[in-house]
C-alpha positions in Angstrom: 130.3 190.9 194.9 132.0 187.5 195.7 131.1 186.4 199.2 133.6 186.3 202.0 133.0 182.6 202.3 133.9 182.0 198.7 137.1 184.2 199.0 138.2 182.3 202.0 137.5 179.0 200.3 139.6 180.0 197.3 142.5 181.0 199.6 142.2 177.7 201.4 142.3 175.7 198.2 145.2 177.7 196.9 147.2 177.0 200.1 146.7 173.3 199.8 148.7 173.4 196.5 146.3 170.9 195.1 146.9 172.1 191.5 150.7 171.8 191.6 150.6 168.3 190.0 149.0 170.0 186.9 151.8 172.4 186.4 153.7 170.0 184.2 152.7 168.2 181.0 154.8 165.1 181.6 152.3 163.3 183.8 153.1 159.6 184.3 150.1 157.3 183.5 151.5 154.5 185.7 151.9 156.8 188.6 148.4 158.2 188.0 147.0 154.7 188.4 149.1 153.8 191.4 148.3 156.9 193.3 144.6 157.1 192.5 142.5 157.1 195.6 139.6 154.7 196.0 136.2 156.2 194.9 134.1 157.6 197.6 130.8 155.8 198.2 127.6 157.0 199.8 128.2 157.4 203.5 126.1 155.9 206.3 124.6 159.3 207.1 123.6 159.7 203.4 122.1 156.2 203.4 120.0 157.1 206.4 118.6 160.2 204.6 118.0 158.5 201.2 117.2 155.2 199.7 120.5 154.0 198.1 120.8 151.0 195.9 123.6 149.8 193.7 124.3 147.3 191.0 127.0 146.4 188.4 127.0 147.2 184.7 129.9 145.9 182.7 131.6 145.3 186.1 131.2 149.0 187.0 129.3 150.2 190.1 126.1 152.1 189.4 124.4 153.8 192.3 120.8 155.0 192.5 119.8 157.6 195.1 116.1 158.2 195.7 114.0 160.0 198.3 112.7 157.8 201.1 108.9 157.4 200.9 106.9 159.8 202.9 103.3 160.0 203.7 101.5 162.2 201.2 104.5 162.4 198.9 104.8 160.3 195.8 108.1 159.7 194.0 108.4 161.7 190.9 108.5 160.0 187.5 111.8 159.9 185.7 115.3 160.7 187.0 118.7 162.2 186.5 122.0 160.6 185.4 124.8 162.4 187.2 128.3 162.1 185.7 131.0 163.1 188.2 134.1 165.2 187.4 137.8 164.5 187.9 139.4 165.1 184.5 138.3 161.6 183.5 141.1 160.1 185.6 140.0 160.7 189.2 137.1 158.9 190.9 134.0 160.3 192.5 134.5 162.2 195.8 132.5 162.9 199.0 131.8 166.4 197.7 130.0 164.9 194.7 127.9 162.7 196.9 126.9 165.5 199.2 125.8 167.7 196.2 123.9 164.8 194.7 122.1 164.1 198.0 121.0 167.7 198.2 119.7 167.5 194.6 117.7 164.4 195.4 116.2 165.9 198.5 115.4 169.2 196.8 113.9 167.8 193.6 112.3 164.5 194.7 113.9 162.9 191.7 115.9 159.7 191.5 119.6 160.2 190.6 121.7 157.5 189.0 125.4 157.8 189.4 127.7 155.5 187.3 131.3 155.0 188.3 132.3 155.1 184.7 135.7 153.8 183.3 138.6 156.2 183.9 141.8 157.1 182.0 144.6 156.3 181.4 143.4 152.7 181.3 140.4 153.7 179.2 139.8 156.5 176.6 136.8 158.3 175.2 135.7 155.5 173.0 135.2 153.2 176.1 133.9 155.9 178.4 131.3 157.3 176.1 130.2 153.8 174.9 129.6 152.8 178.6 127.7 155.9 179.4 125.6 156.0 176.2 124.5 152.4 176.8 123.4 153.2 180.3 121.5 156.3 179.0 119.8 154.3 176.3 118.5 151.6 178.7 117.3 154.2 181.2 115.8 156.5 178.7 113.7 153.7 177.2 112.1 153.2 180.7 111.5 156.7 181.9 112.3 160.4 181.1 115.9 161.3 182.0 117.9 164.5 182.4 121.7 164.5 182.2 123.8 166.4 184.7 127.6 166.5 185.3 130.4 168.6 186.5 133.8 169.3 184.9 134.7 166.2 182.8 131.3 164.8 183.7 129.7 167.9 182.2 131.6 167.5 179.0 130.6 163.8 178.9 126.9 164.7 179.5 126.9 167.0 176.5 128.8 164.5 174.4 126.3 161.7 175.3 123.3 164.0 174.5 124.8 164.8 171.1 125.5 161.1 170.3 122.0 160.2 171.4 120.6 162.8 169.0 122.8 161.6 166.1 121.8 158.0 166.7 118.1 158.9 166.6 117.6 158.0 170.3 115.0 159.7 172.5 116.6 162.9 173.9 117.1 163.8 177.5 114.6 166.2 179.0 117.4 168.7 179.8 121.1 169.1 180.6 122.8 170.7 183.6 126.4 171.4 182.9 128.6 172.6 185.8 132.0 174.0 184.8 132.1 171.5 181.9 135.3 170.5 180.2 134.2 171.2 176.6 137.5 171.2 174.7 140.1 168.8 176.0 142.9 170.6 174.0 142.6 173.4 176.6 144.2 175.7 174.0 142.3 179.0 174.1 144.7 182.0 174.6 142.2 183.5 177.1 142.9 180.6 179.4 146.5 181.8 180.0 145.1 185.1 181.3 142.6 183.3 183.6 145.1 180.7 184.9 146.7 182.8 187.7 143.3 183.3 189.3 142.3 179.6 189.0 143.0 177.8 192.3 142.3 174.3 191.0 143.5 173.9 187.4 146.6 174.5 185.3 146.8 174.1 181.5 149.9 171.9 181.1 148.6 169.0 183.1 145.0 169.4 182.0 146.1 169.2 178.3 147.9 165.9 179.1 144.9 164.5 180.7 142.9 165.6 177.6 145.3 163.6 175.4 144.8 160.5 177.6 141.0 160.9 177.3 141.1 161.4 173.5 143.1 158.2 172.9 143.1 157.3 169.3 140.5 160.0 168.4 141.2 163.6 167.5 140.8 166.0 170.3 138.5 168.1 168.1 136.1 165.2 167.5 132.8 166.3 169.1 132.6 163.0 170.9 135.8 164.0 172.7 135.3 167.8 172.9 131.6 168.6 172.5 132.4 172.2 172.0 133.0 171.3 168.3 129.6 169.8 167.8 126.3 171.5 167.1 123.7 172.2 169.7 120.8 172.1 167.2 117.9 169.9 168.3 119.2 169.4 171.8 117.0 170.0 174.8 117.3 173.0 177.0 120.7 173.4 178.8 121.6 175.1 182.1 125.3 176.1 182.1 127.2 177.2 185.2 130.8 178.5 185.4 132.9 180.8 187.5 135.1 183.6 186.0 138.2 182.3 187.9 138.2 179.0 186.1 140.2 178.3 182.9 137.3 176.4 181.5 135.1 179.5 181.5 136.7 180.5 178.2 135.0 177.5 176.6 131.8 177.9 178.5 131.5 181.4 177.0 132.2 179.9 173.6 129.4 177.4 174.1 127.0 180.1 175.1 127.9 182.1 172.0 127.4 179.0 169.9 123.9 178.6 171.4 123.0 182.2 170.5 124.2 181.7 167.0 122.3 178.4 166.6 119.3 179.7 168.5 119.6 176.8 170.9 117.9 176.9 174.3 120.8 177.5 176.7 120.8 179.6 179.9 124.3 180.7 180.9 125.1 181.6 184.5 128.6 183.0 185.2 129.6 184.0 188.7 132.4 186.6 188.9 135.3 185.7 191.1 134.2 182.0 191.6 136.3 178.9 191.1 135.9 175.7 189.2 132.8 173.6 190.1 131.7 176.3 192.6 128.0 175.0 192.6 129.2 171.9 194.4 131.1 173.6 197.2 128.4 174.8 199.7 129.1 178.5 199.2 126.4 181.2 199.2 126.8 181.3 195.4 126.5 177.5 195.4 123.1 177.8 197.0 121.9 180.2 194.3 123.0 177.8 191.6 121.2 174.9 193.4 118.0 176.8 193.4 118.4 177.4 189.6 119.1 173.7 189.0 116.2 172.6 191.2 113.8 175.0 189.3 115.1 173.8 185.9 114.7 170.1 186.7 111.3 170.7 188.1 110.2 172.4 184.9 111.8 169.9 182.6 110.9 166.7 184.5 107.5 167.8 185.4 106.3 167.3 181.9 104.8 163.9 181.0 
C-alpha cells in the first residue's frame, strides 16, 4: 500500500499546480529561456559532508562529489556519472543534489555530475555529443556506471547505446529513474494515467520533446532510446511509479528486455509519482537500498 507520506506528498505537489505550464503545447522557447531558474549548486552543508570539486568542460560546469577520507576506509575504484532530469530544458535542483549526496555516502563511490547543455538553445545532437565525450574520457580512466532521472535517465540509456555502437568500453551498469524513453509521449495508455500524474502533462511534454529532437526524428534511438536495442548492454535497474505517464514506456522497455533476454530489473511502485526515488519517501528509501546494492555489485568487480 502507498505510504501516507507519499499520498500527502502527491497532494502537496498537486496543490502547487506545478504541472499547469505543461497543459498546453504552445510553449514559448524564448520565455522558457528567460524564466529558467539558475541551476542549484552543492550547498555549504553538502560540501562539509563530502569532498566537492568542479571544473569546466566545453564551458560547462562538471562537479565531482566523493566521500571524505576516513581512517580505515579507502575510496572505491571507479565512479558514477549522474545525469539530472528536467525535460532537457530545466537545470539541476537541490532535490537532485540531496539524492546524489545520499548515494555518495551510501556507496562510497565518486559521482560526477555534468551540467549538460539544455534546450531550447541546444538539441539532442549537442547534448548527447557533450555527454558521450565526457563518458569516453572518464571510462578510459576507470570503471563507470551511468545513472539518471527522467530526461537524464533517457540520456543515460542513449549514451550507453551510442558507446556500444561506437565500440567503446561499456558502463558497468545503468540506473534509470522514471526515464523519458520516447520523447513523442504518444502512447494511448498515457492518457489514462495522466489524471493521476501530479507532475507531468502530455501536451507540454511533447513540445519539450520536439525541442530536444531538433533536426533528428523523434524515433531516432539517440533521441528516444526506447526505439533502440538493449542487446549487449550491461545490467539495468529501472524504477518508475504507476502514477507517472512515463511508466507506459518503462513497461515497454521492460518488455523489450524480456524479448531480447537483456539483463534488466524493473521496479514499479503502485500509486507513486514521477521520480519518486529522489523524494525522501519511505518508498524512496527502498529504491535507494536497491540502487546501493546494484552499484556495489556492479562496481565491486575489477
